[in-house]
SEVOKOL-177387 format. One record per residue: residue number from 1; residue in one letter; x, y, z of N, C-alpha, C in turn. Coordinates in steps of 0.001 Angstrom, whole numbers, m for minus. Example, Ala and Ser with C-alpha at 12.3 -4.5 7.8 and 13.67 -1.06 7.14 Angstrom:
BEGIN
  pos  code   n.east  n.north     n.up  ca.east  ca.north    ca.up   c.east  c.north     c.up
    1     A    13190    m5690     7800    12300     m4500     7800    13200    m3300     7800
    2     S    12850    m2250     7080    13670     m1060     7140    12900       30     7870
END
This chain:
BEGIN
  pos  code   n.east  n.north     n.up  ca.east  ca.north    ca.up   c.east  c.north     c.up
    1     M   100020    74353    97509    99263     73439    96700    98599    74217    95586
    2     G    98784    73773    94393    98179     74415    93239    96740    74005    93064
    3     R    96202    74301    91907    94804     73990    91621    94511    72493    91668
    4     C    95504    71671    91366    95264     70227    91357    95149    69657    92763
    5     H    95497    70430    93770    95387     69979    95153    94310    70793    95843
    6     S    93541    70135    96656    92499     70846    97382    92653    70594    98872
    7     K    91952    71402    99644    91975     71234   101096    91491    69831   101459
    8     E    90473    69354   100745    89925     68032   101033    90958    66943   100751
    9     R    91678    67049    99654    92690     66044    99339    93783    66036   100399
   10     N    94185    67225   100839    95210     67324   101875    94761    66591   103131
   11     K    93537    66780   103527    93026     66129   104727    93021    64611   104561
   12     L    92761    64129   103341    92712     62698   103117    94091    62060   103122
   13     T    95101    62779   102702    96418     62187   102579    97279    62349   103832
   14     L    96858    63180   104757    97597     63354   106007    96653    63005   107152
   15     A    96954    61931   107840    96077     61444   108909    95892    62504   109986
   16     P    94757    62493   110683    94574     63409   111804    95720    63234   112805
   17     G    96329    64337   113182    97473     64301   114080    98789    64071   113353
   18     G    98714    63803   112040    99921     63562   111245   100751    64828   111076
   19     I   102043    64647   110849   102977     65765   110693   103442    65841   109240
   20     L   103428    67033   108708   103969     67305   107382   105277    68062   107564
   21     A   106349    67567   106952   107645     68246   106988   107898    68818   105603
   22     V   108215    70117   105555   108465     70799   104290   109856    71418   104350
   23     M   110640    71182   103305   111915     71862   103158   111907    72509   101778
   24     T   112188    73806   101750   112155     74550   100506   113227    75631   100547
   25     P   113685    76110    99391   114626     77234    99433   114005    78420   100174
   26     N   114810    79101   100946   114350     80220   101763   114531    81529   100985
   27     W   113423    82147   100594   113474     83387    99827   114172    84503   100604
   28     D   114158    84422   101914   114810     85443   102744   116270    85119   103048
   29     S   116842    84109   102411   118211     83708   102732   119218    84801   102375
   30     F   120310    84758   103090   121412     85693   102844   121891    85582   101396
   31     H   122077    84346   100943   122560     84121    99583   121625    84734    98542
   32     R   120323    84534    98677   119373     85083    97710   119438    86607    97717
   33     R   119571    87191    98877   119634     88656    98963   120885    89207    98281
   34     V   122003    88495    98405   123255     88959    97812   123317    88656    96312
   35     L   122902    87443    95929   123062     87008    94546   121899    87371    93620
   36     G   120739    87641    94195   119583     87983    93362   119242    86865    92388
   37     Q   119080    87208    91114   118695     86232    90091   119776    85174    89837
   38     R   120972    85386    90311   122047     84390    90147   122022    83329    91251
   39     W   121120    83460    92207   121001     82497    93302   120741    81118    92706
   40     D   121504    80118    93128   121408     78797    92505   120112    78053    92804
   41     A   119295    78525    93721   118011     77877    94000   116913    78362    93056
   42     I   117195    79371    92255   116197     79823    91280   116297    78894    90076
   43     I   115340    77980    90031   115287     76968    88976   113895    77042    88364
   44     P   113733    77738    87246   112397     77937    86674   111608    76650    86443
   45     D   112256    75593    86005   111535     74348    85769   111416    73490    87025
   46     G   112087    73873    88091   112104     73053    89295   111249    73573    90433
   47     H   111178    74883    90572   110407     75475    91674   109317    76368    91099
   48     L   108070    76020    91399   106958     76840    90939   106740    78043    91845
   49     Y   107019    77872    93132   106797     78913    94121   108023    79020    95023
   50     Y   108243    80211    95524   109286     80457    96513   108612    81053    97735
   51     F   109101    80690    98905   108439     81100   100140   109384    81793   101096
   52     R   108802    82742   101821   109384     83268   103051   108716    82497   104180
   53     K   109264    82592   105365   108691     81888   106516   107214    82253   106699
   54     V   106910    83532   106669   105533     83996   106896   104591    83488   105817
   55     S   105021    83553   104563   104123     83137   103485   103886    81622   103505
   56     L   104897    80829   103869   104695     79385   103956   103780    79045   105127
   57     H   103935    79732   106235   103032     79513   107380   101585    79797   106967
   58     R   101364    80934   106308   100007     81291   105860    99440    80237   104923
   59     W   100267    79773   103997    99837     78791   103003    99418    77493   103690
   60     L   100199    77012   104645    99863     75782   105358    98607    75954   106204
   61     E    98488    77097   106870    97304     77353   107697    96036    77456   106855
   62     R    96170    77959   105637    95014     78042   104738    94463    76650   104442
   63     Y    95327    75645   104457    94906     74272   104213    94601    73523   105510
   64     G    94436    74264   106600    93986     73673   107846    95066    73054   108711
   65     L    96332    73282   108389    97410     72714   109184    97888    73706   110239
   66     Q    98405    73190   111339    98930     74021   112420   100451    73926   112408
   67     V   101122    75041   112215   102580     75050   112206   103065    74816   113632
   68     V   103925    73812   113802   104440     73503   115133   105905    73908   115297
   69     R   106641    74017   114181   108043     74437   114268   108520    74875   112903
   70     S   109380    75877   112904   110026     76270   111654   111408    76821   111970
   71     T   112311    76606   111031   113687     77033   111207   114340    77171   109838
   72     T   115486    77821   109802   116285     77826   108579   117597    77118   108873
   73     R   118147    76497   107853   119409     75764   107985   120260    76015   106754
   74     G   121560    75899   106952   122494     76008   105846   122938    77438   105610
   75     F   124236    77610   105616   124798     78939   105378   126172    78742   104789
   76     R   126292    78901   103479   127534     78577   102786   128552    79700   102668
   77     P   128151    80948   102545   129160     81959   102202   130256    82103   103247
   78     F   131433    82333   102762   132587     82686   103582   133012    81599   104564
   79     N   132545    80360   104368   132880     79281   105307   132690    79758   106746
   80     A   131512    80233   107029   131202     80820   108330   131497    79852   109468
   81     R   132004    80383   110549   132235     79588   111755   130887    79088   112268
   82     P   130896    77953   112990   129627     77403   113484   128796    78395   114294
   83     R   129425    79170   115151   128685     80133   115975   128033    81197   115084
   84     T   128776    81685   114088   128246     82689   113161   127126    82096   112331
   85     R   127331    80871   111853   126306     80196   111052   125013    80041   111838
   86     R   125101    79560   113077   123901     79378   113908   123208    80715   114164
   87     F   123983    81762   114390   123418     83087   114625   122623    83550   113399
   88     L   123218    83429   112217   122553     83874   110992   121351    83001   110650
   89     E   121457    81690   110895   120302     80815   110685   119169    81205   111628
   90     G   119521    81561   112866   118521     81997   113831   117811    83272   113417
   91     L   118489    84098   112631   117860     85311   112098   116968    85019   110895
   92     G   116918    83753   110482   116099     83375   109337   116809    83545   108010
   93     L   118142    83594   108016   118903     83839   106789   119519    82577   106192
   94     G   119185    81401   106736   119714     80151   106207   119181    79852   104813
   95     E   119870    78980   104098   119508     78644   102716   118186    77896   102608
   96     A   117935    76973   103522   116736     76139   103452   115774    76511   104568
   97     L   114504    76529   104234   113437     76785   105202   112786    75445   105522
   98     W   112816    75077   106778   112188     73845   107258   110970    74223   108085
   99     V   109828    73614   107763   108603     73869   108516   107928    72525   108798
  100     F   107478    72360   110025   106749     71168   110439   105346    71606   110839
  101     A   104343    70972   110241   102951     71337   110505   102147    70077   110809
  102     R   101164    70226   111665   100327     69099   112100    98921    69244   111543
  103     N    98371    68110   111128    96964     68064   110759    96198    67881   112069
  104     P    95380    68865   112444    94737     68769   113758    93817    67559   113863
  105     V    93728    67027   115066    92798     65934   115342    91441    66566   115595
  106     T    90443    66145   114826    89115     66745   114962    88061    65662   115100
  107     G    86854    66071   115436    85722     65154   115500    85724    64311   116761
  108     K    84994    63193   116685    84830     62335   117857    86135    61731   118349
  109     A    87058    61469   117439    88342     60891   117845    89083    61835   118782
  110     A    88924    63127   118583    89608     64097   119427    88974    64191   120800
  111     E    87684    63864   120892    86977     63987   122164    87235    62805   123085
  112     S    87636    61667   122525    87812     60477   123390    89187    60373   123973
END
């Protein structure tokens, strides 16, 4: 979230216990490592920020969200076999980074 978004706004737009799903290009992807600046996800007018798994987790936690799951998906090079693709995605080398985070339930509603 840039300057136009604040922690308070985030809390207002995501209900307590609500889930935020984020999908973004994965800076640690195999393709980005091989292609560098030629990676097709580098779109100067389209993406303001690029994230690794760790940096996206930190960013979400800074806004008070709890990461509940994250994974990478998509692996295009060499028409990889499904087993190879799943293995590489499991290493965090997939094209897309998917993260699911929860807005914690707080206050009296959480106590009842």
